[in-house]
C-alpha angles and dihedrals in degrees: 000000000000129000123213124187131201131176121195126191098221097196089070101013092241123152111223125226115228116252086214136345110318091348124114131180114225097198102156131072111251144061125319131191115217109198121190117187126190121192143154138209096265095060104269112143136172129178131200119193123194127183119218122191117201119201133177122241104212095205109130092006113158133206128222121192124211133198104194100319095325119107111234123206107243091228092059104046104147129177114255103156095267130109115256113225123195138203129204123218130194116193088344091304118122113240118216119238115239090011109053092022144356126222145203128197124211133188119183087351090300118119113237135176104234146019110241118114124071116269144075121314137184119208118197120195119187148159133186093291110038148346141211132195133218126202117209136173128216106205122219117263130230125254113249104230097161090117096043113144120183118200135184099037090142118046137164121252116251102148093260127115111269127210132185119231128217131186123208135128108258128189120255117275092029116148118210119203119186120192130181126207139184117190089348094304119117111235142161110261103240107114131071111275147082116288129197108228127206118192112191121195117199130184130153090232098047137058111257112264126204120198119193126200141138136257119204121197111192140176113255102219095193091050090045092053090048091051091050090050092051090047091048092048094048093047091051092049090051090048091050091051091049091050092049091050091050092049091050091050092049092047092051092050091048090052091051096045115108117256 
């Protein structure tokens, strides 16, 4: 009589190759079919089929977080705009997502699909037998202001509200608040003077950043003299026109007066 063995991983209908004679490694979670067949040369045959279900015990399972392909220390997970992937190990062996285990991700008790934004998360991994959860925190990032350029810090007075301008690439969903103060009192920058300026950058994924600078509104003497000259010229032209009109009226009345 002859014995023949076959092991099939039923989850994917894959027949396993033995690691050595009559020895198979069941290294994936799921159901296996172990088929033992006995036969002889005259046509006798008998088959025995045994089902084996492999599950993962999550005791001592460990998580490893990845940013791209770089391993990130769990204590220093910081928002950078990318999605954080994770791997799960059991006894230093990598477990396969959606085969060895399934997972769910929660933020503020709401199930989500990925770990990206700053905040607190709960990851649940589970199979048919048990589950564990892992709490992680993605810290807020820092604004990159290395290319910050502030313009318009000195402007001429014209009675209009003045604002400084700054150019820098800011992340999406960033709120910019600009406030102006004189002697600690918040004001609108319209009058001549030196204003303390607070620029506040806010974003849910970044630590709040405050930029301080000054705005100076000054009188432009050359422009002022020019304006006075224009005003003087216009007023004299108007006066000249009025005088001419009066002289014409007087002349007409004189002409019409009886002799």
